[in-house]
PADREN-559331 format. One line per 5 residues: their letters; for each residue y, z negated, x negated of N, C-alpha, C. Coordinates in Angstrom, 3 decimals, m for minus. Example, Ala and Ser with C-alpha at 12.3 -4.5 7.8 and 13.67 -1.06 7.14 Angstrom:
<rs>
as = m5.690:m7.800:m13.190:m4.500:m7.800:m12.300:m3.300:m7.800:m13.200; m2.250:m7.080:m12.850:m1.060:m7.140:m13.670:0.030:m7.870:m12.900
</rs>
This chain:
<rs>
xxxxx = m9.070:8.022:m2.281:m9.935:7.734:m1.148:m9.128:7.047:m0.051; m9.301:7.503:1.188:m8.599:6.921:2.331:m9.588:6.109:3.165; m9.280:4.838:3.366:m10.137:3.930:4.106:m9.563:3.657:5.482; m10.398:3.755:6.509:m9.944:3.515:7.872:m10.901:2.545:8.571; m10.369:1.879:9.592:m11.185:1.148:10.557:m10.995:1.834:11.896
xxxxx = m12.067:1.920:12.690:m11.985:2.734:13.902:m12.869:2.162:14.998; m12.654:2.671:16.200:m13.460:2.274:17.362:m13.875:3.524:18.114; m15.128:3.553:18.530:m15.609:4.611:19.408:m16.519:3.969:20.438; m16.123:4.028:21.692:m16.835:3.304:22.726:m16.726:1.812:22.475; m17.872:1.141:22.373:m17.893:m0.292:22.096:m18.202:m0.586:20.628
xxxxx = m18.250:0.470:19.825:m18.612:0.308:18.415:m17.366:0.310:17.529; m17.240:m0.690:16.678:m16.191:m0.754:15.672:m16.810:m0.531:14.300; m16.201:0.356:13.524:m16.714:0.626:12.196:m15.600:0.838:11.197; m15.987:1.113:9.968:m15.015:1.444:8.923:m15.646:2.463:7.992; m14.784:3.199:7.328:m15.330:4.213:6.443:m14.258:4.988:5.716
xxxxx = m14.689:6.069:5.100:m13.816:6.934:4.302:m13.412:8.136:5.146; m12.119:8.451:5.125:m11.619:9.603:5.870:m11.589:10.831:4.968; m12.330:11.860:5.383:m12.317:13.156:4.702:m11.253:14.010:5.386; m10.075:14.049:4.777:m8.938:14.716:5.419:m9.166:16.217:5.554; m9.843:16.818:4.607:m10.088:18.258:4.640:m10.970:18.639:5.824
xxxxx = m12.004:17.842:6.076:m12.936:18.131:7.162:m12.587:17.399:8.456; m11.563:16.548:8.390:m11.152:15.767:9.568:m12.297:14.906:10.106; m13.018:14.289:9.165:m14.157:13.454:9.525:m14.008:12.057:8.938; m14.500:11.068:9.672:m14.614:9.702:9.170:m16.082:9.458:8.843; m16.360:9.065:7.610:m17.728:8.809:7.156:m17.956:7.307:7.154
xxxxx = m18.758:6.840:8.100:m19.040:5.417:8.269:m19.999:4.974:7.158; m19.498:4.171:6.220:m20.298:3.858:5.037:m21.478:2.941:5.371; m21.327:2.070:6.333:m22.447:1.187:6.696:m23.584:1.989:7.344; m23.227:2.933:8.218:m24.244:3.786:8.824:m24.908:4.686:7.773; m24.129:5.156:6.806:m24.717:5.937:5.711:m25.730:5.107:4.943
xxxxx = m25.348:3.879:4.651:m26.221:2.985:3.903:m27.523:2.721:4.668; m27.411:2.516:5.980:m28.594:2.296:6.812:m29.508:3.515:6.816; m28.896:4.717:6.893:m29.669:5.954:6.939:m30.393:6.194:5.612; m29.721:5.890:4.516:m30.293:6.159:3.189:m31.366:5.145:2.807; m31.144:3.873:3.161:m32.010:2.811:2.670:m32.866:2.143:3.743
xxxxx = m32.626:2.498:5.016:m33.383:1.876:6.090:m32.780:0.583:6.586; m31.801:0.090:5.867:m31.065:m1.123:6.256:m29.741:m1.100:5.490; m28.824:m2.010:5.843:m27.577:m2.119:5.091:m27.170:m3.576:4.981; m26.813:m3.976:3.784:m26.303:m5.328:3.578:m24.775:m5.331:3.455; m24.145:m4.188:3.790:m22.695:m4.146:3.777:m22.141:m4.979:4.931
xxxxx = m20.999:m5.631:4.745:m20.389:m6.431:5.812:m19.993:m5.567:7.004; m19.706:m6.240:8.124:m19.343:m5.555:9.358:m17.905:m5.049:9.343; m17.046:m5.645:8.503:m15.635:m5.290:8.490:m15.180:m4.944:7.080; m14.186:m4.075:7.007:m13.662:m3.643:5.716:m13.090:m4.812:4.927; m12.381:m5.717:5.605:m11.755:m6.832:4.891:m12.804:m7.672:4.168
xxxxx = m14.015:m7.784:4.744:m15.090:m8.532:4.092:m15.704:m7.720:2.955; m15.771:m6.413:3.145:m16.336:m5.545:2.109:m15.482:m5.573:0.843; m14.168:m5.712:0.996:m13.302:m5.756:m0.183:m13.649:m6.924:m1.087; m14.173:m7.994:m0.487:m14.554:m9.155:m1.276:m15.710:m8.902:m2.224; m16.426:m7.796:m2.044:m17.541:m7.452:m2.935:m17.055:m6.834:m4.244
xxxxx = m15.761:m6.487:m4.289:m15.172:m5.985:m5.524:m15.679:m4.624:m5.949; m15.801:m4.452:m7.275:m16.183:m3.152:m7.832:m17.568:m2.707:m7.373; m18.440:m3.655:m7.079:m19.783:m3.299:m6.626:m19.733:m2.522:m5.314; m18.771:m2.877:m4.467:m18.606:m2.178:m3.192:m18.224:m0.724:m3.429; m17.232:m0.485:m4.254:m16.789:0.887:m4.509:m17.865:1.695:m5.231
xxxxx = m18.595:1.060:m6.132:m19.682:1.766:m6.817:m20.745:2.212:m5.817; m21.063:1.336:m4.876:m22.056:1.670:m3.867:m21.563:2.801:m2.981; m20.283:2.767:m2.616:m19.715:3.811:m1.761:m19.746:5.161:m2.462; m19.402:5.192:m3.743:m19.452:6.455:m4.488:m20.876:7.010:m4.521; m21.859:6.150:m4.673:m23.254:6.583:m4.645:m23.611:7.179:m3.286
xxxxx = m23.175:6.512:m2.218:m23.444:6.996:m0.867:m22.774:8.336:m0.608; m21.538:8.503:m1.078:m20.818:9.753:m0.844:m21.474:10.908:m1.596; m21.968:10.645:m2.784:m22.673:11.689:m3.529:m23.961:12.086:m2.816; m24.682:11.087:m2.301:m25.915:11.363:m1.554:m25.612:12.112:m0.261; m24.548:11.760:0.395:m24.197:12.307:1.710:m23.954:13.812:1.678
xxxxx = m23.469:14.322:0.572:m23.104:15.738:0.483:m24.291:16.670:0.671; m25.483:16.189:0.406:m26.655:17.055:0.520:m27.410:16.900:1.833; m26.861:16.154:2.754:m27.553:15.887:4.014:m27.113:16.858:5.112; m28.051:17.209:5.970:m27.736:18.092:7.099:m27.437:17.299:8.362; m28.336:16.402:8.714:m28.117:15.550:9.879:m27.212:14.398:9.459
xxxxx = m26.042:14.280:10.122:m25.038:13.312:9.646:m24.555:12.428:10.801; m25.395:11.516:11.273:m24.983:10.659:12.389:m23.896:9.659:12.025; m23.583:9.554:10.744:m22.544:8.624:10.282:m21.153:9.275:10.261; m21.090:10.562:10.586:m19.821:11.293:10.544:m19.203:11.366:11.938; m17.964:10.917:12.059:m17.251:10.923:13.336:m16.037:11.840:13.238
xxxxx = m15.860:12.680:14.243:m14.682:13.545:14.273:m13.428:12.694:14.474; m12.400:13.044:13.742:m11.129:12.308:13.774:m10.592:12.161:15.197; m10.678:13.242:15.967:m10.091:13.230:17.312:m10.947:12.458:18.311; m12.158:12.061:17.930:m13.058:11.379:18.862:m13.006:9.856:18.753; m12.211:9.325:17.832:m12.190:7.879:17.634:m10.796:7.316:17.906
xxxxx = m10.762:6.030:18.162:m9.497:5.292:18.236:m9.289:4.627:16.887; m8.181:4.935:16.252:m7.907:4.373:14.935:m7.357:2.960:15.091; m7.970:2.023:14.378:m7.478:0.648:14.328:m6.637:0.475:13.066; m5.957:m0.644:12.951:m5.346:m0.960:11.657:m6.462:m1.004:10.625; m6.209:m0.575:9.382:m7.273:m0.593:8.368:m7.917:m1.974:8.229
xxxxx = m7.080:m3.004:8.323:m7.568:m4.377:8.371:m7.133:m4.934:9.722; m7.979:m4.808:10.747:m7.554:m5.153:12.105:m7.150:m6.610:12.283; m7.779:m7.489:11.540:m7.460:m8.910:11.636:m7.473:m9.509:10.229; m6.309:m9.541:9.560:m6.273:m10.136:8.218:m6.748:m11.583:8.246; m7.333:m12.016:7.137:m7.838:m13.380:7.042:m6.708:m14.398:6.903
xxxxx = m5.546:m13.934:6.491:m4.357:m14.787:6.371:m3.199:m14.115:7.100; m2.085:m14.840:7.183:m0.857:m14.200:7.628:m0.508:m13.039:6.692; 0.157:m12.028:7.230:0.690:m10.949:6.407:1.855:m11.519:5.607; 1.805:m11.365:4.290:2.864:m11.879:3.408:3.968:m10.825:3.322; 5.188:m11.226:3.584:6.311:m10.276:3.634:7.402:m10.671:2.642
xxxxx = 7.995:m9.656:2.041:9.111:m9.861:1.118:10.393:m9.387:1.795; 11.388:m10.264:1.843:12.644:m9.931:2.503:13.694:m9.419:1.530; 14.532:m8.519:2.029:15.704:m8.018:1.278:15.331:m7.576:m0.140; 14.334:m6.697:m0.232:13.886:m6.247:m1.544:14.475:m4.906:m1.958; 15.337:m4.332:m1.111:16.150:m3.176:m1.499:17.605:m3.647:m1.464
xxxxx = 18.329:m3.378:m2.514:19.707:m3.864:m2.612:20.563:m3.387:m1.449; 20.392:m2.105:m1.048:21.232:m1.579:0.027:20.953:m2.274:1.361; 19.690:m2.666:1.583:19.361:m3.386:2.810:19.926:m4.803:2.774; 19.835:m5.449:1.605:20.398:m6.793:1.476:21.901:m6.772:1.748; 22.576:m5.734:1.282:24.027:m5.621:1.480:24.354:m5.318:2.934
xxxxx = 23.566:m4.445:3.590:23.879:m4.075:4.965:23.767:m5.266:5.925; 22.934:m6.244:5.579:22.767:m7.404:6.455:23.547:m8.627:5.998; 23.879:m8.695:4.691:24.533:m9.910:4.207:25.658:m9.700:3.224; 26.104:m8.447:3.049:27.158:m8.183:2.079:26.654:m8.366:0.653; 27.558:m8.267:m0.309:27.162:m8.368:m1.714:26.543:m9.720:m2.029
xxxxx = 26.947:m10.758:m1.293:26.385:m12.089:m1.530:24.970:m12.210:m0.983; 24.515:m11.194:m0.239:23.193:m11.254:0.358:22.085:m10.782:m0.555; 22.429:m10.275:m1.753:21.411:m9.793:m2.688:20.716:m10.988:m3.327; 19.395:m11.132:m3.147:18.694:m12.342:m3.624:18.472:m12.345:m5.132; 18.461:m13.557:m5.701:18.115:m13.738:m7.103:16.621:m13.981:m7.265
xxxxx = 15.996:m14.464:m6.209:14.569:m14.754:m6.234:13.923:m14.152:m4.989; 12.606:m14.002:m5.016:11.886:m13.465:m3.872:12.193:m14.250:m2.605; 12.460:m13.535:m1.521:12.488:m14.119:m0.192:11.120:m13.830:0.424; 10.405:m14.877:0.791:9.034:m14.717:1.277:8.911:m15.342:2.667; 8.332:m14.576:3.585:8.015:m15.082:4.915:6.689:m14.459:5.331
xxxxx = 6.262:m14.690:6.560:4.980:m14.121:6.960:4.968:m13.738:8.429; 3.984:m12.917:8.777:3.708:m12.522:10.152:2.287:m12.970:10.489; 2.097:m13.480:11.696:0.775:m13.970:12.090:m0.239:m12.826:12.133; m1.524:m13.106:11.915:m2.555:m12.055:11.987:m2.593:m11.338:13.334; m2.194:m12.021:14.404:m2.203:m11.414:15.741:m1.120:m10.359:15.921
xxxxx = m0.239:m10.197:14.937:0.783:m9.146:15.025:0.208:m7.766:14.715; m0.914:m7.720:14.010:m1.402:m6.457:13.461:m1.949:m5.546:14.563; m1.528:m4.296:14.518:m2.014:m3.261:15.430:m2.096:m1.953:14.658; m2.635:m0.913:15.285:m2.937:0.305:14.543:m2.002:1.468:14.805; m2.237:2.530:14.064:m1.558:3.813:14.216:m1.753:4.329:15.649
xxxxx = m0.674:4.766:16.267:m0.649:5.305:17.634:m0.824:4.238:18.718; m1.000:2.993:18.341:m1.054:1.929:19.335:0.364:1.565:19.769; 0.544:1.114:21.014:1.886:0.803:21.497:2.459:m0.467:20.886; 3.778:m0.477:20.742:4.533:m1.680:20.385:5.144:m2.219:21.677; 4.776:m3.414:22.118:5.379:m3.945:23.344:6.890:m4.115:23.199
xxxxx = 7.637:m3.783:24.251:9.101:m3.897:24.213:9.565:m5.344:24.321; 8.766:m6.201:24.925:9.087:m7.628:25.061:10.484:m7.865:25.629; 10.812:m7.144:26.697:12.152:m7.291:27.279:12.377:m8.675:27.881; 11.309:m9.405:28.161:11.448:m10.764:28.681:11.601:m11.797:27.573; 11.474:m11.353:26.321:11.509:m12.275:25.183:12.694:m12.009:24.264
xxxxx = 13.021:m10.727:24.069:14.053:m10.364:23.101:14.947:m9.247:23.629; 16.182:m9.262:23.179:17.130:m8.175:23.467:17.492:m7.424:22.195; 16.751:m7.682:21.112:17.133:m7.093:19.825:15.896:m6.769:18.985; 15.063:m5.869:19.507:13.855:m5.470:18.796:14.200:m4.391:17.769; 13.764:m4.591:16.543:14.154:m3.704:15.445:12.920:m3.236:14.680
xxxxx = 13.084:m2.167:13.917:12.028:m1.576:13.095:12.326:m1.840:11.623; 11.283:m1.836:10.803:11.444:m1.925:9.348:10.262:m1.214:8.692; 10.486:m0.036:8.142:9.435:0.692:7.456:9.190:0.121:6.064; 7.911:m0.114:5.718:7.604:m0.761:4.440:6.298:m0.255:3.826; 6.279:m0.215:2.505:5.041:m0.037:1.763:4.328:m1.379:1.711
xxxxx = 3.021:m1.370:1.980:2.235:m2.602:1.912:1.154:m2.480:0.846; 0.933:m3.575:0.155:m0.076:m3.675:m0.898:m1.290:m4.413:m0.339; m2.474:m3.885:m0.572:m3.713:m4.554:m0.180:m4.385:m5.091:m1.436; m4.560:m6.397:m1.490:m5.184:m7.031:m2.650:m6.690:m6.763:m2.635; m7.245:m6.495:m3.815:m8.666:m6.170:m3.904:m9.485:m7.130:m4.743
xxxxx = m8.789:m8.061:m5.440:m9.507:m8.974:m6.321:m8.843:m10.343:m6.299; m9.654:m11.389:m6.254:m9.137:m12.756:m6.205:m8.427:m13.106:m7.505; m7.269:m13.766:m7.374:m6.556:m14.139:m8.584:m5.481:m15.176:m8.353; m5.200:m15.943:m9.381:m4.138:m16.942:m9.379:m3.530:m16.959:m10.776; m2.219:m17.152:m10.847:m1.561:m17.120:m12.146:m1.634:m15.754:m12.798
xxxxx = m1.492:m14.725:m11.983:m1.609:m13.344:m12.462:m0.336:m12.944:m13.205; m0.478:m12.401:m14.387:0.667:m11.895:m15.143:1.024:m10.497:m14.651; 2.316:m10.179:m14.645:2.731:m8.897:m14.071:2.140:m7.705:m14.814; 1.835:m7.875:m16.110:1.233:m6.783:m16.875:m0.156:m6.426:m16.349; m0.811:m7.363:m15.676:m2.153:m7.143:m15.146:m2.170:m7.060:m13.626
xxxxx = m1.003:m7.133:m13.008:m0.932:m7.293:m11.551:m1.595:m6.159:m10.788; m1.397:m4.926:m11.223:m1.955:m3.792:m10.475:m3.480:m3.741:m10.553; m4.070:m4.475:m11.510:m5.531:m4.560:m11.580:m6.100:m5.289:m10.366; m5.262:m6.060:m9.684:m5.700:m6.860:m8.532:m5.450:m6.146:m7.202; m4.952:m4.932:m7.269:m4.640:m4.156:m6.066:m5.816:m3.260:m5.704
xxxxx = m6.160:m3.240:m4.417:m7.163:m2.299:m3.921:m6.511:m0.979:m3.543; m5.398:m1.058:m2.827:m4.726:0.163:m2.401:m3.445:m0.136:m1.658; m2.956:0.895:m0.949:m1.639:0.817:m0.312:m1.694:1.397:1.093; m0.889:0.833:1.974:m0.775:1.350:3.333:0.675:1.236:3.780; 0.918:1.522:5.054:2.271:1.476:5.622:2.309:0.403:6.693
xxxxx = 3.429:m0.302:6.752:3.640:m1.326:7.778:5.001:m1.112:8.422; 5.048:m1.350:9.730:6.324:m1.441:10.446:6.531:m2.914:10.774; 7.436:m3.545:10.061:7.712:m4.976:10.254:8.665:m5.146:11.442; 8.124:m4.926:12.636:8.935:m5.023:13.860:9.438:m6.464:14.014; 10.741:m6.583:14.306:11.402:m7.884:14.287:12.264:m8.086:15.524
xxxxx = 12.145:m9.261:16.131:13.062:m9.656:17.204:14.244:m10.358:16.537; 15.343:m9.627:16.345:16.463:m10.137:15.559:17.085:m11.386:16.179; 17.164:m11.430:17.499:17.779:m12.592:18.138:16.917:m13.842:17.959; 15.595:m13.691:18.023:14.718:m14.837:17.768:14.799:m15.257:16.307; 14.877:m14.281:15.436:14.990:m14.555:14.003:16.222:m15.402:13.723
xxxxx = 17.339:m15.057:14.340:18.593:m15.791:14.136:18.568:m17.145:14.827; 18.036:m17.183:16.039:18.067:m18.412:16.844:17.243:m19.521:16.205; 16.072:m19.153:15.675:15.149:m20.169:15.173:15.246:m20.368:13.658; 16.196:m19.693:13.019:16.514:m19.822:11.591:15.354:m19.331:10.716; 14.183:m19.954:10.822:13.020:m19.444:10.111:12.627:m18.086:10.701
xxxxx = 12.091:m17.199:9.876:11.778:m15.841:10.337:10.536:m15.764:11.211; 9.651:m16.766:11.119:8.277:m16.622:11.609:8.173:m16.185:13.064; 8.893:m16.842:13.976:8.748:m16.516:15.393:9.258:m15.107:15.694; 10.409:m14.745:15.145:10.966:m13.419:15.372:10.154:m12.302:14.755; 9.294:m12.658:13.810:8.450:m11.678:13.135:7.023:m11.645:13.669
xxxxx = 6.671:m12.562:14.575:5.256:m12.755:14.903:4.886:m12.488:16.351; 5.665:m11.675:17.057:5.247:m11.262:18.393:3.964:m10.437:18.272; 3.050:m10.619:19.199:1.798:m9.859:19.171:2.079:m8.360:19.072; 1.296:m7.673:18.247:1.393:m6.210:18.069:2.727:m5.774:17.472; 3.373:m6.665:16.725:4.648:m6.316:16.084:4.469:m5.994:14.600
xxxxx = 3.235:m5.646:14.211:2.993:m5.232:12.827:2.053:m4.031:12.799; 2.515:m2.869:13.271:1.697:m1.662:13.118:1.371:m1.436:11.644; 0.123:m1.065:11.388:m0.353:m0.864:10.020:m1.247:0.365:9.977; m1.093:1.170:8.940:m1.995:2.310:8.788:m1.252:3.567:8.330; m1.820:4.735:8.628:m3.062:4.919:9.397:m4.321:4.575:8.608
xxxxx = m4.167:4.425:7.295:m5.306:4.138:6.413:m4.809:3.394:5.194; m5.744:2.962:4.366:m5.439:2.437:3.034:m5.797:3.517:2.031; m4.853:3.873:1.176:m5.114:4.819:0.091:m5.412:4.004:m1.163; m6.549:4.241:m1.786:m6.929:3.461:m2.962:m5.958:3.728:m4.113; m5.804:2.730:m4.960:m4.749:2.752:m5.977:m4.896:3.902:m6.970
xxxxx = m6.117:4.421:m7.152:m6.296:5.523:m8.094:m5.579:6.785:m7.648; m5.270:6.871:m6.337:m4.554:8.033:m5.813:m3.052:7.793:m5.722; m2.609:6.607:m6.120:m1.172:6.280:m6.107:m0.817:5.760:m7.500; m0.684:6.654:m8.463:m0.515:6.218:m9.852:0.777:5.466:m10.118; 1.830:5.713:m9.322:3.102:5.027:m9.546:3.666:4.538:m8.221
xxxxx = 3.202:3.375:m7.730:3.713:2.859:m6.456:5.175:2.461:m6.513; 5.717:2.382:m7.719:7.129:2.058:m7.887:8.033:3.271:m7.843; 7.511:4.403:m7.392:8.333:5.619:m7.285:7.813:6.479:m6.136; 7.920:5.947:m4.914:7.448:6.646:m3.719:8.587:6.790:m2.714; 8.782:7.990:m2.215:9.768:8.197:m1.162:9.322:7.526:0.127
xxxxx = 10.275:6.951:0.864:9.975:6.297:2.135:11.037:6.702:3.163; 10.577:7.032:4.368:11.495:7.511:5.412:11.033:6.984:6.769; 11.969:6.472:7.548:11.692:6.024:8.917:12.512:6.864:9.873; 11.834:7.373:10.916:12.505:8.154:11.954:12.283:7.495:13.303; 13.325:7.478:14.122:13.214:6.997:15.500:13.589:8.155:16.412
xxxxx = 12.635:8.590:17.223:12.825:9.754:18.093:13.276:10.976:17.293; 12.759:11.099:16.081:13.072:12.241:15.220:14.306:12.063:14.362; 15.118:11.065:14.624:16.339:10.816:13.848:16.007:9.989:12.611; 16.398:10.470:11.440:16.152:9.720:10.210:17.061:8.496:10.186; 16.451:7.325:10.113:17.204:6.070:10.069:17.163:5.434:8.676
xxxxx = 16.013:5.520:8.038:15.844:4.956:6.698:15.339:6.044:5.766; 15.920:6.128:4.588:15.465:7.113:3.601:15.762:6.550:2.215; 14.717:6.259:1.468:14.904:5.640:0.163:13.690:5.917:m0.713; 13.529:5.115:m1.747:12.425:5.264:m2.682:12.087:3.878:m3.215; 10.807:3.621:m3.453:10.415:2.301:m3.933:10.946:2.004:m5.341
xxxxx = 11.485:2.990:m6.019:12.102:2.704:m7.314:13.361:1.849:m7.151; 13.843:1.716:m5.916:15.024:0.891:m5.650:14.669:m0.553:m5.293; 13.400:m0.922:m5.443:13.018:m2.321:m5.275:13.875:m3.213:m6.180; 14.253:m4.361:m5.665:14.850:m5.385:m6.527:13.743:m6.046:m7.351; 12.636:m6.362:m6.675:11.477:m6.969:m7.329:10.305:m5.994:m7.233
xxxxx = 9.768:m5.608:m8.354:8.663:m4.641:m8.387:7.399:m5.257:m7.803; 6.419:m4.408:m7.517:5.133:m4.902:m7.024:4.508:m5.857:m8.040; 4.629:m5.524:m9.307:4.077:m6.399:m10.348:4.748:m7.775:m10.335; 6.068:m7.794:m10.177:6.794:m9.077:m10.123:6.423:m9.865:m8.868; 6.261:m9.162:m7.753:5.893:m9.820:m6.499:4.546:m10.517:m6.645
xxxxx = 3.559:m9.804:m7.175:2.224:m10.382:m7.327:2.254:m11.557:m8.304; 2.972:m11.407:m9.391:3.063:m12.503:m10.364:3.670:m13.747:m9.724; 4.769:m13.578:m8.992:5.459:m14.727:m8.395:4.619:m15.386:m7.306; 4.028:m14.582:m6.431:3.216:m15.143:m5.345:2.014:m15.911:m5.883; 1.422:m15.394:m6.957:0.157:m15.963:m7.439:0.347:m17.158:m8.374
xxxxx = 1.582:m17.535:m8.656:1.793:m18.657:m9.578:1.172:m19.946:m9.049; 1.251:m20.157:m7.742:0.667:m21.369:m7.182:m0.205:m21.112:m5.981; m0.393:m19.849:m5.634:m1.165:m19.477:m4.449:m2.218:m18.460:m4.847; m3.436:m18.695:m4.437:m4.517:m17.760:m4.745:m4.413:m16.535:m3.845; m4.347:m15.379:m4.451:m4.423:m14.127:m3.712:m5.884:m13.727:m3.615
xxxxx = m6.288:m13.204:m2.441:m7.689:m12.912:m2.184:m7.861:m11.492:m1.668; m9.050:m10.914:m1.815:m9.297:m9.567:m1.301:m8.972:m9.475:0.189; m8.229:m8.444:0.533:m7.822:m8.241:1.917:m6.461:m8.801:2.249; m5.861:m9.576:1.344:m4.498:m10.048:1.580:m3.554:m8.847:1.653; m2.603:m8.932:2.572:m1.652:m7.847:2.806:m0.264:m8.330:2.418
xxxxx = 0.400:m7.564:1.556:1.756:m7.902:1.117:2.678:m6.753:1.485; 3.629:m7.008:2.397:4.642:m6.017:2.761:5.823:m6.175:1.809; 6.246:m5.089:1.183:7.139:m5.165:0.024:8.626:m5.088:0.343; 8.996:m5.052:1.624:10.411:m5.006:1.989:10.825:m3.644:2.512; 11.966:m3.634:3.188:12.442:m2.411:3.855:13.799:m1.974:3.304
xxxxx = 14.064:m0.677:3.256:15.369:m0.203:2.779:16.438:m0.271:3.860; 17.661:0.101:3.501:18.771:0.126:4.448:18.476:1.112:5.573; 19.132:0.863:6.719:18.990:1.756:7.856:18.278:1.127:9.030; 18.066:m0.197:8.982:17.475:m0.869:10.147:18.460:m0.794:11.309; 17.933:m0.943:12.519:18.771:m0.794:13.702:19.953:m1.732:13.727
xxxxx = 19.760:m2.970:13.262:20.831:m3.957:13.275:21.967:m3.578:12.336; 21.683:m2.745:11.341:22.691:m2.397:10.353:23.702:m1.366:10.819; 23.444:m0.707:11.959:24.377:0.300:12.470:25.468:m0.363:13.306; 26.587:0.332:13.403:27.687:m0.111:14.267:28.010:0.979:15.270; 27.672:0.772:16.571:26.947:m0.386:17.093:25.479:m0.325:16.711
xxxxx = 24.747:m1.439:16.859:23.330:m1.466:16.488:22.510:m0.432:17.256; 21.476:0.100:16.590:20.547:1.052:17.202:19.182:0.377:17.296; 19.049:m0.499:18.263:17.827:m1.283:18.414:16.810:m0.539:19.265; 15.571:m0.976:19.194:14.487:m0.282:19.880:14.474:m0.578:21.375; 14.037:0.423:22.119:13.875:0.278:23.566:12.604:1.000:23.987
xxxxx = 12.135:0.701:25.188:10.910:1.328:25.690:11.044:2.850:25.654; 10.019:3.503:25.167:10.007:4.957:25.051:10.301:5.461:23.661; 10.924:4.644:22.821:11.247:5.071:21.460:9.972:5.288:20.649; 9.978:6.335:19.833:8.861:6.638:18.937:9.319:6.409:17.500; 8.595:5.556:16.789:8.934:5.230:15.401:7.885:5.842:14.480
xxxxx = 8.343:6.615:13.497:7.452:7.233:12.508:7.927:6.828:11.115; 7.002:6.314:10.339:7.301:5.904:8.961:6.421:6.720:8.026; 7.053:7.444:7.123:6.319:8.276:6.165:6.573:7.762:4.759; 5.504:7.564:4.003:5.624:7.174:2.603:4.871:8.195:1.757; 5.545:8.690:0.761:4.997:9.705:m0.136:3.656:9.253:m0.713
xxxxx = 2.668:10.128:m0.621:1.362:9.818:m1.170:0.493:8.947:m0.284; 1.052:8.448:0.813:0.288:7.587:1.720:0.023:8.318:3.035; 1.081:8.672:3.772:0.924:9.340:5.055:2.022:8.939:6.007; 1.725:9.020:7.313:2.705:8.695:8.351:2.085:7.750:9.380; 2.798:6.662:9.638:2.429:5.677:10.665:3.321:5.931:11.873
xxxxx = 2.723:6.107:13.037:3.484:6.459:14.244:3.112:5.531:15.403; 4.127:5.018:16.086:3.909:4.137:17.242:5.049:4.321:18.243; 4.740:4.097:19.502:5.753:4.163:20.561:5.967:2.787:21.162; 7.215:2.482:21.448:7.571:1.236:22.114:7.311:1.402:23.608; 6.618:0.451:24.195:6.288:0.533:25.635:6.547:m0.807:26.310
</rs>
């Protein structure tokens, strides 16, 4: 199941994307049509907090929907503006640094390979959607870079999660471009400012539920800039698996539904080339992850 958040006119909604029919099925509107009212939350991030009851209700609605003729809850794909699946996370986006050995080496040599998780975050205001522009920020940075990443969306509250049970706490997976101002990152030592420029975290185009991604530890990932392949790897090259990441993060921090965890980027970032291939206005960045889809944004 593919989950999207979208805008049409002044209305913001969320629902299931039917890729075959190119339709978005607004689950809250379906619920209102079927029952005369809906107690579903206004945003997807809040709906995730309902847990299994939410998905059970959605499956019931989708089964009912198939027999209906008048479908005011169905929106054509081309008629809506796609938002990030979670337009405004309730927390900072949790990011894992240097989680592919080749990327750790390209930026820090053999001594740059971490023994423990490197964890930083991006502010909620960084999040933007598929096809939305990435500001060039020429007045702020001279070293804007891309980082294609698989992101995990947490679906169940947990603390002290064991890695053997970690995937039970996952709702699904999406794609993130961890856009980074490298000069700010270096100047301020901590990653936060260089990682937190507004609209520097494109996310989407949707969340694919975990039942459709049976092995997130074996997914091809590719980043292209203006059609040129810059990054090409597979999540099997993670230093720390998704299960290890969730276990480590949750040892002293409660993970909650809607939390977003970016799992790290492979080699091929702009800074890693000689000379560097950093982003400039007009560049188009496309990130494709096997089983998920393609996230596309232009720098403006």
